[in-house]
C-alpha positions as a Markdown table, in Angstrom:
| # | Residue | x | y | z |
|---|---|---|---|---|
| 1 | Unk | 89.4 | -73.9 | -141.3 |
| 2 | Unk | 89.9 | -71.3 | -138.5 |
| 3 | Unk | 92.7 | -69.4 | -141.0 |
| 4 | Unk | 94.8 | -68.2 | -138.3 |
| 5 | Unk | 92.7 | -66.7 | -136.2 |
| 6 | Unk | 93.0 | -68.8 | -133.3 |
| 7 | Unk | 96.3 | -67.7 | -133.2 |
| 8 | Unk | 95.8 | -64.9 | -131.1 |
| 9 | Unk | 93.0 | -64.0 | -128.6 |
| 10 | Unk | 92.5 | -60.4 | -129.3 |
| 11 | Unk | 91.4 | -61.2 | -132.7 |
| 12 | Unk | 87.9 | -61.8 | -133.7 |
| 13 | Unk | 86.9 | -64.1 | -137.8 |
| 14 | Unk | 84.7 | -63.1 | -139.5 |
| 15 | Unk | 81.6 | -65.0 | -138.0 |
| 16 | Unk | 82.1 | -63.3 | -134.6 |
| 17 | Unk | 84.3 | -66.1 | -132.5 |
| 18 | Unk | 87.2 | -65.7 | -130.4 |
| 19 | Unk | 88.4 | -69.3 | -130.9 |
| 20 | Unk | 91.4 | -69.3 | -128.3 |
| 21 | Unk | 88.3 | -68.7 | -126.1 |
| 22 | Unk | 85.9 | -71.9 | -127.1 |
| 23 | Unk | 89.6 | -73.7 | -126.7 |
| 24 | Unk | 89.3 | -72.9 | -123.5 |
| 25 | Unk | 85.2 | -74.6 | -122.9 |
| 26 | Unk | 86.6 | -77.3 | -124.8 |
| 27 | Unk | 89.5 | -78.0 | -122.4 |
| 28 | Unk | 86.2 | -77.5 | -119.8 |
| 29 | Unk | 84.6 | -79.7 | -121.5 |
| 30 | Unk | 87.4 | -82.7 | -121.2 |
| 31 | Unk | 87.8 | -82.0 | -117.8 |
| 32 | Unk | 86.5 | -83.8 | -114.7 |
| 33 | Unk | 82.1 | -84.0 | -113.8 |
| 34 | Unk | 81.7 | -81.6 | -111.0 |
| 35 | Unk | 77.7 | -80.9 | -109.8 |
| 36 | Unk | 76.6 | -78.0 | -107.5 |
| 37 | Unk | 73.4 | -78.2 | -106.1 |
| 38 | Unk | 71.4 | -75.2 | -104.4 |
| 39 | Unk | 68.9 | -75.7 | -100.9 |
| 40 | Unk | 67.6 | -74.4 | -98.6 |
| 41 | Unk | 69.5 | -73.5 | -96.9 |
| 42 | Unk | 72.6 | -74.6 | -97.8 |
| 43 | Unk | 74.5 | -76.2 | -101.2 |
| 44 | Unk | 76.5 | -78.7 | -101.9 |
| 45 | Unk | 79.5 | -79.5 | -104.4 |
| 46 | Unk | 79.7 | -83.2 | -105.6 |
| 47 | Unk | 82.6 | -84.1 | -107.8 |
| 48 | Unk | 83.9 | -87.2 | -109.7 |
| 49 | Unk | 87.7 | -87.8 | -108.2 |
| 50 | Unk | 90.9 | -88.9 | -110.7 |
| 51 | Unk | 92.3 | -92.3 | -108.8 |
| 52 | Unk | 95.8 | -91.4 | -107.6 |
| 53 | Unk | 98.1 | -93.3 | -108.2 |
| 54 | Unk | 99.3 | -95.7 | -105.1 |
| 55 | Unk | 102.6 | -93.6 | -104.1 |
| 56 | Unk | 100.8 | -90.1 | -103.8 |
| 57 | Unk | 99.7 | -88.4 | -101.1 |
| 58 | Unk | 96.0 | -87.8 | -102.2 |
| 59 | Unk | 95.8 | -84.7 | -100.0 |
| 60 | Unk | 97.2 | -82.7 | -102.9 |
| 61 | Unk | 95.0 | -83.5 | -105.7 |
| 62 | Unk | 91.6 | -81.5 | -104.0 |
| 63 | Unk | 89.5 | -80.6 | -106.7 |
| 64 | Unk | 87.0 | -78.7 | -104.0 |
| 65 | Unk | 88.6 | -76.0 | -102.6 |
| 66 | Unk | 88.1 | -73.1 | -100.2 |
| 67 | Unk | 88.3 | -68.9 | -101.3 |
| 68 | Unk | 86.5 | -67.6 | -97.8 |
| 69 | Unk | 84.9 | -68.8 | -94.4 |
| 70 | Unk | 81.6 | -70.2 | -96.3 |
| 71 | Unk | 82.6 | -69.7 | -99.4 |
| 72 | Unk | 83.5 | -72.6 | -102.0 |
| 73 | Unk | 84.6 | -73.5 | -105.2 |
| 74 | Unk | 85.2 | -76.7 | -107.2 |
| 75 | Unk | 86.2 | -76.6 | -111.2 |
| 76 | Unk | 86.7 | -78.1 | -114.7 |
| 77 | Unk | 89.9 | -77.8 | -116.3 |
| 78 | Unk | 93.3 | -77.8 | -116.3 |
| 79 | Unk | 94.4 | -77.7 | -112.2 |
| 80 | Unk | 96.9 | -74.9 | -113.1 |
| 81 | Unk | 95.4 | -72.3 | -114.2 |
| 82 | Unk | 92.7 | -73.6 | -111.5 |
| 83 | Unk | 95.3 | -73.0 | -108.1 |
| 84 | Unk | 96.6 | -69.5 | -110.2 |
| 85 | Unk | 93.0 | -67.5 | -110.5 |
| 86 | Unk | 92.0 | -69.4 | -106.6 |
| 87 | Unk | 95.1 | -68.0 | -105.0 |
| 88 | Unk | 94.4 | -64.6 | -106.9 |
| 89 | Unk | 90.6 | -65.7 | -105.1 |
| 90 | Unk | 91.8 | -66.0 | -101.8 |
| 91 | Unk | 94.0 | -62.3 | -101.9 |
| 92 | Unk | 90.8 | -60.5 | -102.8 |
| 93 | Unk | 88.2 | -61.8 | -100.3 |
| 94 | Unk | 91.4 | -60.8 | -97.8 |
| 95 | Unk | 91.4 | -57.5 | -99.4 |
| 96 | Unk | 87.8 | -57.2 | -98.9 |
| 97 | Unk | 87.7 | -58.3 | -95.5 |
| 98 | Unk | 89.7 | -55.3 | -94.5 |
| 99 | Unk | 88.5 | -52.8 | -96.3 |
| 100 | Unk | 85.0 | -53.8 | -96.0 |
| 101 | Unk | 85.9 | -54.9 | -92.2 |
| 102 | Unk | 82.5 | -58.1 | -93.0 |
| 103 | Unk | 82.4 | -61.3 | -95.2 |
| 104 | Unk | 82.2 | -61.2 | -98.6 |
| 105 | Unk | 79.6 | -62.8 | -100.2 |
| 106 | Unk | 79.7 | -65.6 | -102.4 |
| 107 | Unk | 78.0 | -63.2 | -106.1 |
| 108 | Unk | 81.0 | -60.5 | -105.7 |
| 109 | Unk | 83.4 | -63.4 | -105.3 |
| 110 | Unk | 81.5 | -65.0 | -108.7 |
| 111 | Unk | 81.4 | -61.5 | -110.4 |
| 112 | Unk | 85.6 | -60.9 | -109.1 |
| 113 | Unk | 86.5 | -64.9 | -111.3 |
| 114 | Unk | 84.1 | -63.6 | -113.7 |
| 115 | Unk | 85.9 | -60.2 | -114.1 |
| 116 | Unk | 89.5 | -61.5 | -114.0 |
| 117 | Unk | 89.0 | -64.8 | -116.7 |
| 118 | Unk | 87.8 | -62.1 | -118.8 |
| 119 | Unk | 90.8 | -59.5 | -118.6 |
| 120 | Unk | 92.3 | -62.3 | -119.8 |
| 121 | Unk | 89.9 | -62.5 | -123.5 |
| 122 | Unk | 90.9 | -58.8 | -124.3 |
| 123 | Unk | 94.9 | -58.6 | -123.4 |
| 124 | Unk | 97.8 | -60.0 | -125.8 |
| 125 | Unk | 100.8 | -62.0 | -124.5 |
| 126 | Unk | 98.1 | -64.1 | -122.3 |
| 127 | Unk | 95.6 | -66.6 | -122.7 |
| 128 | Unk | 92.4 | -66.9 | -121.3 |
| 129 | Unk | 91.9 | -69.7 | -118.4 |
| 130 | Unk | 91.4 | -72.9 | -119.3 |
| 131 | Unk | 88.7 | -73.8 | -116.5 |
| 132 | Unk | 85.3 | -73.0 | -115.8 |
| 133 | Unk | 84.3 | -73.1 | -111.5 |
| 134 | Unk | 81.1 | -74.1 | -109.5 |
| 135 | Unk | 80.7 | -71.7 | -105.8 |
| 136 | Unk | 79.1 | -72.3 | -103.3 |
| 137 | Unk | 77.7 | -70.0 | -100.6 |
| 138 | Unk | 75.1 | -67.1 | -99.2 |
| 139 | Unk | 74.3 | -63.9 | -100.6 |
| 140 | Unk | 73.8 | -60.3 | -98.8 |
| 141 | Unk | 70.4 | -62.2 | -97.0 |
| 142 | Unk | 71.9 | -65.1 | -96.1 |
| 143 | Unk | 70.1 | -67.0 | -98.2 |
| 144 | Unk | 71.8 | -69.8 | -100.8 |
| 145 | Unk | 73.6 | -69.4 | -103.7 |
| 146 | Unk | 75.4 | -71.5 | -106.4 |
| 147 | Unk | 77.0 | -69.4 | -109.3 |
| 148 | Unk | 78.6 | -70.6 | -112.4 |
| 149 | Unk | 81.4 | -68.7 | -114.3 |
| 150 | Unk | 83.6 | -70.0 | -117.6 |
| 151 | Unk | 86.5 | -68.8 | -119.4 |
| 152 | Unk | 84.9 | -65.7 | -121.3 |
| 153 | Unk | 84.0 | -64.4 | -118.3 |
| 154 | Unk | 80.0 | -64.3 | -117.6 |
| 155 | Unk | 78.9 | -65.9 | -114.4 |
| 156 | Unk | 75.2 | -67.3 | -114.2 |
| 157 | Unk | 73.3 | -68.1 | -111.1 |
| 158 | Unk | 71.5 | -71.7 | -111.0 |
| 159 | Unk | 69.4 | -73.4 | -108.9 |
| 160 | Unk | 71.7 | -76.8 | -110.0 |
| 161 | Unk | 73.7 | -77.3 | -112.5 |
| 162 | Unk | 77.1 | -79.9 | -114.1 |
| 163 | Unk | 80.3 | -78.8 | -116.1 |
| 164 | Unk | 82.7 | -80.9 | -117.0 |
| 165 | Unk | 82.3 | -84.3 | -118.5 |
| 166 | Unk | 78.9 | -85.6 | -119.5 |
| 167 | Unk | 77.8 | -82.7 | -118.1 |
| 168 | Unk | 75.2 | -82.4 | -120.8 |
| 169 | Unk | 73.6 | -85.9 | -119.3 |
| 170 | Unk | 73.7 | -84.5 | -115.5 |
| 171 | Unk | 71.8 | -81.6 | -116.6 |
| 172 | Unk | 69.6 | -83.2 | -118.5 |
| 173 | Unk | 69.0 | -85.2 | -115.0 |
| 174 | Unk | 68.5 | -82.0 | -112.9 |
| 175 | Unk | 66.5 | -80.6 | -114.9 |
| 176 | Unk | 64.1 | -83.4 | -114.2 |
| 177 | Unk | 65.1 | -84.0 | -110.2 |
| 178 | Unk | 64.9 | -81.1 | -108.6 |
| 179 | Unk | 62.1 | -79.4 | -106.7 |
| 180 | Unk | 62.1 | -76.2 | -104.8 |
| 181 | Unk | 63.6 | -75.7 | -101.0 |
| 182 | Unk | 65.1 | -78.9 | -100.4 |
| 183 | Unk | 66.9 | -79.6 | -97.5 |
| 184 | Unk | 69.7 | -80.8 | -96.1 |
| 185 | Unk | 69.6 | -84.4 | -97.2 |
| 186 | Unk | 67.4 | -84.2 | -100.3 |
| 187 | Unk | 70.2 | -81.8 | -101.8 |
| 188 | Unk | 72.9 | -84.3 | -100.8 |
| 189 | Unk | 71.1 | -86.6 | -102.6 |
| 190 | Unk | 70.3 | -85.3 | -105.5 |
| 191 | Unk | 73.6 | -84.1 | -106.1 |
| 192 | Unk | 75.5 | -87.5 | -105.9 |
| 193 | Unk | 72.4 | -89.3 | -107.6 |
| 194 | Unk | 73.1 | -87.2 | -111.1 |
| 195 | Unk | 77.7 | -87.2 | -110.3 |
| 196 | Unk | 76.2 | -90.9 | -110.3 |
| 197 | Unk | 74.5 | -91.1 | -113.6 |
| 198 | Unk | 78.4 | -90.6 | -115.2 |
| 199 | Unk | 80.6 | -91.5 | -112.2 |
| 200 | Unk | 81.4 | -95.3 | -110.7 |
| 201 | Unk | 79.6 | -95.7 | -108.0 |
| 202 | Unk | 82.8 | -95.4 | -105.5 |
| 203 | Unk | 83.3 | -93.6 | -102.3 |
| 204 | Unk | 87.2 | -93.4 | -103.3 |
| 205 | Unk | 85.8 | -91.9 | -106.7 |
| 206 | Unk | 83.5 | -89.1 | -105.2 |
| 207 | Unk | 83.9 | -85.9 | -103.5 |
| 208 | Unk | 81.1 | -84.3 | -101.6 |
| 209 | Unk | 81.0 | -80.6 | -99.3 |
| 210 | Unk | 78.2 | -78.7 | -97.5 |
| 211 | Unk | 78.0 | -75.4 | -97.6 |
| 212 | Unk | 76.5 | -73.6 | -94.8 |
| 213 | Unk | 75.8 | -70.8 | -92.9 |
| 214 | Unk | 77.7 | -72.3 | -90.0 |
| 215 | Unk | 81.2 | -73.3 | -92.5 |
| 216 | Unk | 82.1 | -76.1 | -94.4 |
| 217 | Unk | 82.3 | -79.4 | -94.3 |
| 218 | Unk | 83.7 | -82.0 | -95.9 |
| 219 | Unk | 81.5 | -85.5 | -95.8 |
| 220 | Unk | 83.3 | -88.8 | -95.0 |
| 221 | Unk | 84.8 | -92.0 | -97.1 |
| 222 | Unk | 82.5 | -93.6 | -94.0 |
| 223 | Unk | 80.1 | -91.4 | -94.6 |
| 224 | Unk | 79.6 | -91.6 | -98.3 |
| 225 | Unk | 80.2 | -94.6 | -98.6 |
| 226 | Unk | 77.2 | -96.7 | -98.3 |
| 227 | Unk | 75.0 | -93.4 | -98.9 |
| 228 | Unk | 76.8 | -94.1 | -102.7 |
| 229 | Unk | 75.9 | -97.3 | -102.9 |
| 230 | Unk | 71.9 | -96.8 | -101.4 |
| 231 | Unk | 72.2 | -94.9 | -104.4 |
| 232 | Unk | 72.9 | -97.2 | -107.0 |
| 233 | Unk | 70.4 | -98.2 | -109.4 |
| 234 | Unk | 73.1 | -99.2 | -111.7 |
| 235 | Unk | 72.3 | -102.9 | -111.8 |
| 236 | Unk | 68.1 | -101.5 | -112.5 |
| 237 | Unk | 70.0 | -100.1 | -115.6 |
| 238 | Unk | 71.2 | -102.5 | -116.8 |
| 239 | Unk | 68.0 | -104.8 | -116.1 |
| 240 | Unk | 66.4 | -102.2 | -117.8 |
| 241 | Unk | 68.9 | -101.8 | -120.6 |
| 242 | Unk | 68.8 | -106.1 | -121.7 |
| 243 | Unk | 64.5 | -106.0 | -121.3 |
| 244 | Unk | 64.0 | -102.8 | -123.5 |
| 245 | Unk | 67.0 | -105.1 | -126.0 |
| 246 | Unk | 65.1 | -108.3 | -126.1 |
| 247 | Unk | 61.7 | -106.1 | -127.2 |
| 248 | Unk | 63.6 | -104.2 | -129.4 |
| 249 | Unk | 65.0 | -107.9 | -130.5 |
| 250 | Unk | 61.6 | -109.7 | -130.6 |
| 251 | Unk | 59.9 | -107.2 | -132.2 |
| 252 | Unk | 62.3 | -107.6 | -135.2 |
| 253 | Unk | 61.6 | -110.8 | -134.9 |
| 254 | Unk | 58.2 | -110.8 | -135.7 |
| 255 | Unk | 58.5 | -108.3 | -138.3 |
| 256 | Unk | 61.1 | -110.4 | -140.3 |
| 257 | Unk | 58.4 | -114.1 | -139.7 |
| 258 | Unk | 55.7 | -111.5 | -140.9 |
| 259 | Unk | 57.8 | -110.5 | -144.4 |
| 260 | Unk | 58.7 | -114.2 | -144.8 |
| 261 | Unk | 54.9 | -115.0 | -144.5 |
| 262 | Unk | 54.4 | -112.1 | -147.0 |
| 263 | Unk | 56.9 | -113.9 | -149.5 |
| 264 | Unk | 55.5 | -117.4 | -149.7 |
| 265 | Unk | 53.7 | -117.5 | -153.0 |
| 266 | Unk | 49.6 | -118.9 | -152.2 |
| 267 | Unk | 49.8 | -117.1 | -148.3 |
| 268 | Unk | 47.7 | -114.0 | -148.2 |
| 269 | Unk | 46.8 | -112.2 | -145.2 |
| 270 | Unk | 43.1 | -112.7 | -143.7 |
């Protein structure tokens, strides 16, 4: 039991927890799966796109958002919280350009988002943002960079990572398959492959954006669909699972037969 310590974000529990922040992290874990992979000269963001009602305009449902000319953001968690946080970030990027007369770097934007999220963890009358974000862009040396922020206000740089539902499975997959200095095609394939570990293989369910120095490019459905079909190994996984089940059953039957032979009177093992 939280013992009442979950009713205010400004009060620590005796064992050092801020329950409202942990509840916000739980909202992130229930969000759609989101994958980010950094390549040699690009960053790829791939997200699970939930089906929209037939009469709804799908353009109003965006999981990948542009915050500056070559910085894109995707999130897992509450859509309304993401809208507010992204609008704050866009204003900050414009303010940075006005004051510094230069484009903001992705690490600057990540620090701003983390600072904003952290402010909402120690003030009364507000609640934490129920989202984690993945930011793709370039640093001040022109190198691609991938950052993650969370409701607690922390931020990390990653080579590849995932947030949202089933993110642990995707992250484990990325740890096994990631290699340094991936080209654009290999980066896209790795991001899609990771997402397909936990998502149905369909171009209607997946959205992909490629961030390069020249700008941000969305992969069109007619390009994405054949690539997803090529990478989909669901049939192989099912066949492998059936084979494992068959082997397990065969082993069980063999052990059962041996046990029955031991139980028969007058039967001894050689």
